N, C-alpha and C positions, 0 to 999 in steps of 0.2 A: 592430464586429469589431476595434476598437482593442485591442491587448494591454494588460493591466493594468500591465505594466512601464513603459510610456511614461507612463501616468497618474501612477504613484507617484513616478517620478523628478522630476516637476515640483516637488515639495516635499521632496525627499530631503535628509537631513543626516547628519553624521558619527555622531550618537548612534544614529540608526536603523540605520546600517551596522553598528555594533558589535553591536546586538541581532540583526540578520540574520546576521552572520558567526558569532556564537555558536550561533544556531539551526541554521544550515547545517552547522556542524561536528558538532553533536549528531545531526542527521539522517544525516549521512554515516557516523557511527559505527554507527548502526542499519542503514542501507541496505547497507553493504558486505557484511557476512556474510549478511544476508537475501537479497541479490541472488544471491549464490553458491548459497545453499541452495535458492532457488526454481528456479534453473537446473538443479541436480542433480536435484531432484524432478521436473522437467519432462522429464528425459531428454536435456537439452542439456549442452554443455560448461560448466563453472563460469564461464569467462570470458564466456560469453554474457550472464549476468546482470549482470556489471559493465559490459559495453558498453551494455546497455539503460539502466542507471542513469545512465551518463554522457551518452550521446547523447540518449536519450529524455527523461531528467530535465532536461537543459539546455534543450531545445526547448520542453518543456511549460511551464517557468517563463518562458522568454524570450518566448514567443508567446502564452501562454494568457490566459484571461479571469479567472483567480482570483488574488487577492493572495498566497495562501499554499499553493496546490496544489503537492505534490511528486509528480513522476512517476517511473515506473520499472517493473520487473517486479513482478507481484503474485501472491499465492497463488490468487486466483480463476481465473487462467489455467492453473494446473498441469494439471488434467485435460484441458482442451482442447488445450494444447500437446503434452502427452505423447502423446495419440492421433494428432495430426497427424505428429509425428516418427516414431512407430512405423510409420505407414503410408507416409509420403512422405519421411522423412528431414529433415535441416535445410534442404536446398534447397527442399523443398515448403513448409516452415514459413515460410521467408523470402519466398517468392512470395506465399503467402496473407496474410502480414502487410503486404507492399507493397500488395496489392489492398485490404486492409482500410483502410490509410491513405488510399488514394484515395477510398474510400466515405465515410470520416469527413470528408475535405475537402469533398466534395459536400454532405454533411449540414450542415456549417458554413455553406456558401455559401447554402443554401436555408432556413436557420433552423430545422432540425429539432430543435435543442436545446430549443426552447420546449416540446416535448412532455413534458419532464421535470416540468413544473409540474403535470401531471395526476396525478402520484403523490401520494396522500394523506399528510398529515403523520404519521399513525400508522404507515404503511409505512416512512417514512424513520426514525422513532424505532426501530421494530423491527429494521430493517436495521442500524442503527448498533449497537444492543445485541448483535445476533447476531454481527456482525463482531468486536466487542470480545471476545465469548466465544471465538470461533474463534482470534483472535490470542493471547489469554491462554493457552488450552489448548495451542496449538501450541508454546508456549515451555516447557511443563512438563518436557519431556525434557531440554533443556539446563539448565534451572534446577536440576534435581535431579541432573544429571550421569549420567543413565542411559546405559548402554552396551549396551542390548538390541537394537541394530540399528535399521534404518529402520522408521518407523511408517506405517500406511496413511493416505491423505489424508482419508477419511471419518471423521466425528466418533466414532461409536460404536465402530468397529474401532480407532480411535486410542486411545480410552479403555481398551479392552480390552488393547491393546498396552502402554500405560503401566502398567496393573495387573499384567500378566504380567511386565513387566520391573522390578518394584519391588525385586527382590532385587539389582539392580545399582546401586541408589542410592548415590551418593557424597556423604557428609555434608559433606565439605569444599566441594564445589561448591554444594550446597544452602545452606550457611551463607553462602558468598560471594554467591550470588544474593539471598538474603534481606537480607543486609547492604546490598546495592545498593539494593533496594527501600526499606529503612528510611532509608538515607542520602538518597535523592531525596525521600522523604516529609518528612524533617526539614528539608531545604532549603526545600521548599514551605511548610512550617509556620512556620519561624522566620526565614527569609531569602528571602521571595518575590521580592525584587528581584534575587536572584542566580540568573541563568538558565543558568549553565554546568553543565547536567546531565551533559555529557560529562566534566567533571572527576571526578564520582563514579565513572563507568565506568572512566576512566583509573586512578584510585587503586585501585579493586578489581582491575583487570588487573595493576597493578604488584605488588600482594600475591600475585596468582596466579603470578607468576614463580617464587616460592619454593614453590609447591604443585604438584608434578608430576602429581597426579591430576586437576587441573582442565584441561578441554579449552580450546584456543584456536582461533582461526580457522585458523592454519597447521597445527596438529596434526590438525584435522578435515578440512580441505579441501586441504591441500598448498600449495605455493608459488604465489603470485599472479602473474598475467601482468605484463609490464613495458611496457605500451603498447597502443594501439589498432591493429588491423590496417588495411590499406588498404581502402577501400570497393570493393565489386564487386557486380555484378548477378547474381542467381541465374539458373539456366537458365530460359528462357521459351519456351513453345510454346502454340499455341491449345488443343490437347487438355489440356495441363497446367493452363492457365488455367481451362478449363471444369471440370476435375476439382477444382480448389482453390476454386472459387467458393463452395460452401456453407461451407467452413472460413473463408473471408475474411469472409463475412457474419456468422458467429458471432463472430469476433474483433472486428469493427467494432461489433456490438451490445453485446457485453460491455464493450468499452473505453468506449463512449459512456455506458452505464448506470453503470458503476463510477466513471468520472471525474466525471460530472455530479452523482451522488449525493455523492461525496466533496467536491465543490465546495459543494454545499448544506450539508453538515455543517460544513464550514469556515466558511461564511458565518455560520452560527448561533454558532459559537464566537467569532468576532471582530466580529460585528455589521456585516458587509459584504454586498455583492451581487456575484456573479460575472457575467461576460458569456458566455452559453452559446455563441454562435456563434464567438467567439474561442477558447473552450476546445475546441470540436470541431475547429476548424482547427489548433490546436496539437497535439491528439491525432493528427490526420491526418499532420501534418508529422513528428511523432515516430515514427509507425509506418511511414512511408516511409523515414526515415533509419536507424532502428535495424537493420533487416535488411540494409541495405547494408554494415554493419560486422560482420555476423554476430550481431546481437542478437535478442532475443525481442520479442513484442508489449509495448508500453508503455501505461500508463494512469495516471490519478491514483490514488495509493496512500493509502488512508484512514489507516492506521497511521502512515506517515511524515508525512502532512499534519498529523495530530493531534500528533505529536511536534514538528513545526515550530512549530505554534501554541503548544504547551505550553512550548517553550523560548524563546519571544519573537519568532519570525519574524513579520513583518507585511507584507513586500513580496516580489515574485518574486526579489529579489536573494538571499534566503536559499536558494531552490531552485537558483539558479545557482551559489552558493558550494558547496552540497552536491555538485553534479555535478562541479565543478572539483576539489574536495578528493578525491573518489573517483578522478578521473583522476590527481591528484598521488600518491595512494596506490598506484595501479597502476604509475606510472612511477618514483617515487622512494622511497616509504615502505612497500614491500611487507613487509619484516621487522617494522616497527613495527605495521602494520595486522594482520599475522598473529599478533601477540602479544596481541591483545584477547581477554579471557576470555569465553567463550560464556555462562556463568552470569550474568555482569554485564550482558551485552547482553540476555539473556532477562529479567532483572529490570527493566531499563529499559522493555522492551516490555510487560511485565505491568502496570506502573504507568501506562504510556501507555494501555493498553486500559481500565483502570479509569477514568481521567480522561475518555476518549472516551465511555464509557457514561453520563457525567454523572449519577452516583448522587444528587446533590442535587436532581434534578428528579423524583424518584419521587413526592413529594407531589402535584406538578402532574399527573403522568401518571395517578395513581390517581383523580384528579378528572375524568378524561375520561369522555365517555359510554361506556356499557358496550360497545357494538359497536366503538368505536374502540380501547378497551383490549384487547378480544379480538383485534382485527386486529393490534395491536402485538405481542401475545404470539405469535400465529400466524406473523407475518412473522419474528420473532426465531427461533422454533423451526424454521421451514423453512430459514432462512439457515444455521442450525447443522447441522441434521440432513439436509437434502435438497440444495439447491443455491441459489446466489445468484440466478441469473436466474429460476429457478422461483419462489423466494420473492417476488421483486419483481413478477413477472408475475401470480402468483396474488393477492398482496396488493392490487395496484393494481386488478385486475378486481373483486375483492370490495368494495374501498373505493369505487370509482365506482358500483357497483350499490347499495351501502348509501346513498351520498349521494343518488342518484336517488330511492331509496325514501323517505328522510327528506324530500326536497323535495316529493314527492307527498303525503305525510302532512300537511305544513304547508299545502299548497295546498288539500287536501280539508277541512282544519279551517276 
């Protein structure tokens, strides 16, 4: 249960801090507008997303069992959080999140995180590809500068909304977003040692200052808050605790599944191994602390974790830097953070999703047994078209059944 931070600090040096600091800054640039957008889509105040990124992100990195996990609010929670707020308000959500945090702490103490190893590799592959598709398509609206209004959360209605809003496409925004993608790709191709992807976003945002049609964080979301509120407990009563118990269990399960799968994906990207019990304990601490400040449920964020790895982060210091920089942006740099161009940030996430899908591994994937390849595609499709938890649950059940069948065939032979 020892946090990875303590392990990595034993051999930490100045060179690694430079890489971690650059990666943390890159992730902060992505996390800041994403956190606001997720909060708004969840029916919560925009500040709630930032609070989650700061408080939850700091604790997940400081106490967690992964070297590179980045925590904060995630899109997978939008539907769940929206439903809770609609029925019980922010106070009900905060109580449910506190209870979920306690459940996660207990799960960490009893070693429940080991159950994640039951998930077949094909399911993890499909889940990762599906999430990459969801992330990339969720950025198309900002990448193209569409002004057709809010889009539905579900994939097919979202695509229909994008097509219906094609007439509002802003070519300046699209060109700026594509230039960001090309710029980052060129850096990766010709200067792979140069990890400051944030510089490409900043340069694109600087150009956007002279382009009034390009949306920025401030123009879309308004003025950012200037600090964290004082912590406070939400109203608590036994009837309310009983009423919020199902929501708390849902939040805890989703946080555990998403964070541990994110940690597994990160392990594969950097050739490491996370500590599941420490990770669950960190998720529990984050989900206890975040609602005390008015935040949302927190979990490991695959897109931001992949961005962290892609930008050179290799220890939890990068995640801590990311949280502190968002806090600094809230307190000191709100106008500068508000000037970031949304098409540039969308371009950064699109290329991150591409890298996260690991396209170079398709030759290896296509060589998998047919049933595993089918399971990969099924999990990916269900992640995109249905629901994250349904995809994982269905994929795992089918995968375990097929593994048992294969073992029976071998034994019979």
